[in-house]
C-alpha positions in Angstrom: 0.2 -0.2 -0.2 2.4 2.6 0.6 3.7 1.8 -2.9 1.4 2.6 -4.1 0.4 6.0 -2.2 3.5 7.0 -3.2 3.0 6.5 -6.9 0.2 8.5 -6.0 2.0 11.6 -4.4 4.0 11.7 -7.3 1.9 12.7 -9.7 0.1 14.7 -7.7 3.4 16.7 -7.8 3.7 16.5 -11.1 -0.6 17.3 -11.6 -0.3 20.3 -8.9 2.4 22.6 -10.7 1.4 22.1 -14.0 -2.1 22.9 -14.5 -1.5 25.7 -16.8 -2.8 28.5 -15.2 -0.2 30.7 -12.7 -1.9 31.0 -9.7 -3.6 28.1 -9.4 0.1 26.7 -9.8 1.2 28.4 -7.0 -0.9 27.5 -4.4 -1.5 24.1 -6.1 2.0 24.0 -5.9 3.3 24.6 -2.9 0.1 23.2 -0.6 1.1 20.3 -2.2 5.6 20.0 -1.8 4.7 21.0 1.8 1.4 19.7 3.4 1.3 15.8 0.4 3.4 13.2 2.2 0.9 14.3 5.6 -2.3 13.1 2.9 -3.5 10.3 4.0 -5.6 7.3 1.0 -8.8 9.9 1.7 -6.8 13.0 1.9 -5.2 11.7 -1.3 -8.3 11.0 -3.5 -9.4 14.1 -2.5 -6.2 15.7 -3.6 -7.3 14.1 -7.0 -10.2 14.9 -7.6 -10.3 18.8 -7.0 -7.1 19.1 -9.8 -9.6 17.2 -11.8 -10.8 20.1 -12.4 -11.1 23.4 -14.2 -8.4 25.3 -13.1 -11.3 28.5 -12.7 -13.1 26.7 -10.8 -10.8 25.7 -8.1 -9.4 28.8 -7.9 -12.8 30.9 -6.9 -13.1 28.3 -4.1 -9.7 28.6 -2.7 -10.1 32.4 -2.8 -13.7 32.2 -2.4 -15.0 33.7 -4.3 -17.3 30.7 -5.4 -18.6 28.8 -2.9 -17.2 24.7 -2.8 -19.6 22.9 -4.1 -20.2 19.7 -1.3 -18.5 17.1 -3.0 -15.4 19.4 -2.7 -16.2 20.7 0.4 -13.5 18.1 2.5 -10.3 18.7 5.3 -8.1 18.9 2.1 -10.4 22.4 0.5 -10.2 23.5 4.2 -6.5 23.6 4.6 -5.8 24.1 1.1 -8.4 27.9 2.2 -5.7 28.3 4.9 -2.7 27.6 3.0 -3.4 30.0 1.1 -4.3 33.3 4.2 -1.4 32.1 5.5 0.6 32.5 2.2 -0.3 35.5 1.4 0.2 36.4 5.1 3.6 35.5 4.4 3.8 37.7 1.7 1.5 40.3 2.7 -0.7 39.9 0.4 -3.1 39.8 3.0 -6.9 41.9 2.5 -6.7 45.1 2.7 -8.3 47.5 5.1 
């Protein structure tokens, strides 16, 4: 099972960084680099399901532009949203007052 999970993680790393939409690459790729090893099988499957969706949709869900459909409203999506907020704060790109 570990070999299967390792293979899935390697494939997801490649897919997360090669989206074709720069903003999605940066969020999904960095999230993947920082979190993929801590995801269990269910988390990996949830992340893979997100990567199967269009960049515009996933990006809109992450930034809160559009509501997340129930089937993608998972703990992985929650972690992605938190990761994005933390990254924005770290780079000074957070919400302006």
